[in-house]
C-alpha positions in Angstrom: -70.3 -22.6 -65.4 -70.3 -19.9 -68.2 -66.7 -19.9 -70.6 -66.1 -17.6 -73.7 -62.2 -17.9 -74.8 -60.5 -15.5 -77.3 -56.9 -14.0 -78.5 -57.3 -10.0 -77.6 -54.6 -7.8 -77.6 -53.2 -6.8 -73.9 -51.6 -3.2 -72.7 -49.9 -1.5 -70.5 -47.1 1.3 -69.8 -44.7 -1.0 -71.2 -46.4 -2.9 -74.3 -48.5 -4.2 -75.4 -49.4 -8.4 -76.6 -52.0 -10.3 -78.3 -52.4 -13.6 -75.6 -55.0 -16.4 -74.3 -57.6 -15.2 -72.3 -60.4 -16.9 -70.6 -63.6 -15.0 -70.4 -65.2 -17.1 -66.7 -68.3 -16.4 -65.3 -67.7 -18.4 -62.7 -64.5 -16.5 -61.4 -65.0 -13.4 -59.0 -62.1 -11.1 -60.5 -59.9 -11.0 -62.9 -56.0 -12.8 -62.5 -53.0 -12.9 -65.6 -49.6 -14.8 -64.8 -47.2 -13.1 -63.5 -44.3 -13.6 -66.5 -46.6 -11.8 -68.9 -48.2 -9.2 -66.8 -44.4 -8.6 -66.2 -44.0 -7.5 -69.7 -46.5 -5.1 -70.0 -47.1 -3.0 -66.7 -45.6 -1.7 -63.4 -46.8 -4.4 -60.5 -49.1 -2.3 -57.5 -48.2 -3.9 -54.1 -51.8 -5.0 -52.7 -51.9 -3.3 -49.0 -52.7 -6.9 -48.0 -52.5 -10.4 -50.2 -54.9 -12.0 -51.0 -56.1 -15.3 -51.5 -58.8 -17.2 -53.5 -60.4 -20.8 -54.1 -59.5 -21.7 -57.8 -62.8 -24.1 -59.5 -61.2 -27.0 -57.9 -62.2 -26.3 -54.9 -58.9 -27.3 -53.0 -56.9 -25.0 -54.7 -55.3 -21.9 -53.7 -53.8 -19.3 -55.0 -51.8 -15.9 -53.2 -51.8 -12.6 -55.0 -50.0 -10.3 -53.7 -50.1 -7.3 -56.9 -52.3 -6.1 -59.5 -51.4 -4.2 -62.8 -53.3 -1.7 -64.7 -54.3 -2.9 -68.5 -56.2 -2.0 -71.3 -58.1 -5.1 -73.6 -59.5 -4.7 -76.8 -63.4 -6.6 -77.1 -65.0 -6.2 -80.7 -63.2 -3.2 -81.3 -63.5 -1.8 -78.2 -60.8 -1.1 -75.2 -61.7 -1.5 -71.9 -59.6 -1.3 -68.5 -59.4 -2.8 -64.9 -57.2 -3.7 -62.4 -55.8 -7.0 -62.7 -54.8 -9.6 -59.7 -51.1 -10.9 -61.0 -50.9 -14.4 -60.5 -47.7 -17.0 -60.6 -49.5 -19.3 -62.9 -53.3 -20.0 -64.2 -54.6 -22.1 -66.8 -54.6 -19.8 -69.6 -52.6 -16.2 -69.8 -55.6 -14.6 -68.3 -58.8 -14.4 -67.4 -61.2 -11.9 -67.3 -63.9 -12.6 -64.7 -67.2 -11.2 -63.3 -66.4 -8.3 -61.7 -64.8 -6.6 -64.7 -67.4 -8.5 -67.0 -70.3 -6.4 -64.7 -68.8 -3.6 -64.7 -68.2 -3.0 -68.8 -71.8 -5.1 -69.2 -70.0 -7.6 -71.1 -72.4 -10.8 -71.9 -71.0 -13.9 -72.9 -72.5 -15.5 -76.6 -72.2 -19.3 -75.9 -73.3 -20.4 -79.4 -70.7 -17.6 -81.1 -68.1 -18.1 -78.6 -67.9 -14.7 -79.0 -68.4 -10.9 -76.3 -71.0 -8.6 -76.9 -70.4 -5.4 -75.9 -73.0 -2.5 -74.9 -71.6 1.3 -76.6 -73.7 2.4 -74.1 -71.3 0.7 -71.2 -68.3 2.3 -73.1 -69.1 5.8 -73.5 -67.1 7.8 -71.4 -69.1 10.8 -70.1 -66.7 13.9 -69.3 -68.1 16.7 -66.9 
């Protein structure tokens, strides 16, 4: 399992906040604690709730909402839809789907996130 932990500035239409974020290459999706998400963005109801197993392979969390958030990493502003969870071991978890979308790599020696600048260029057509 690949884990890197960072404090990041996370932004939504209601505000912004620096929070504790865990980059987890095993987590399939990205999650944020409900109370933090509520202070940052408007909840969007999922048409069908989702259930995820946690790392212990026994505990489960049920997800009913997502939020759209931006987050700053190494000078880049990225964004994704994030599942809202009542409880998490950290403020936010960025999972494999988000990391793959932005071509992020985890540098375990430096405990850092590597971003390919080409992956964050916006092409306007």
